[in-house]
N, C-alpha and C positions, 0 to 999 in steps of 0.2 A: 410636214414636220420633220426637222432635223433631228437625229440622235446621237448622242456624243457617246464616244467609248473613250478608253483608258489611251489607246493608240492615239487617238488626235490630240486629247487633252495634255499629252507630253511634252515639256519644254524643250525647246532646243539643244539644250546640254545633256537631255535626258536620250534625246535620240542621237546623239553623237558623243558618246562616252568617251572617245578617244581624244577630245580637246581637254578632257583633264589632265591625261598625262601630258599633253604638250604644254599646258599651263604649269603644272608641274616641274617638267624639266627648264622651261623659262626662268621659275623660281628659283631651282638650283643653281642655274648658271649667272643669275643676276647676284645671287647670297657669297656664291666662289668670287665671282669678279670685285664684289664690293670689299671681299676679306683679303683679297690679294693685293688691291690697290691701297687698304689701309695697313697691310703688312709693308709693302713698299716704302711708302711714305714715311714711315716710321721704324726704317731697318736701323739696327744699332750702329754705331761707329764701328770702321775696320780697324782692328788691331793688326799690326804686323809682328810677326812672329820671325823671331832670329835665332839662329841656331847657335849657341855656346861650344865653345872646345875645352 
């Protein structure tokens, strides 16, 4: 008869907690990419400033 322990019942993510860090960085990079893409597509019109004398 096989006995189970907490170590054998642990899930894959609980045995490799660094994966949470990698997923968090991937989420952060994708969020920044989305924000930058939206900002570039919706940039304001360029207004040329001339110097008056």
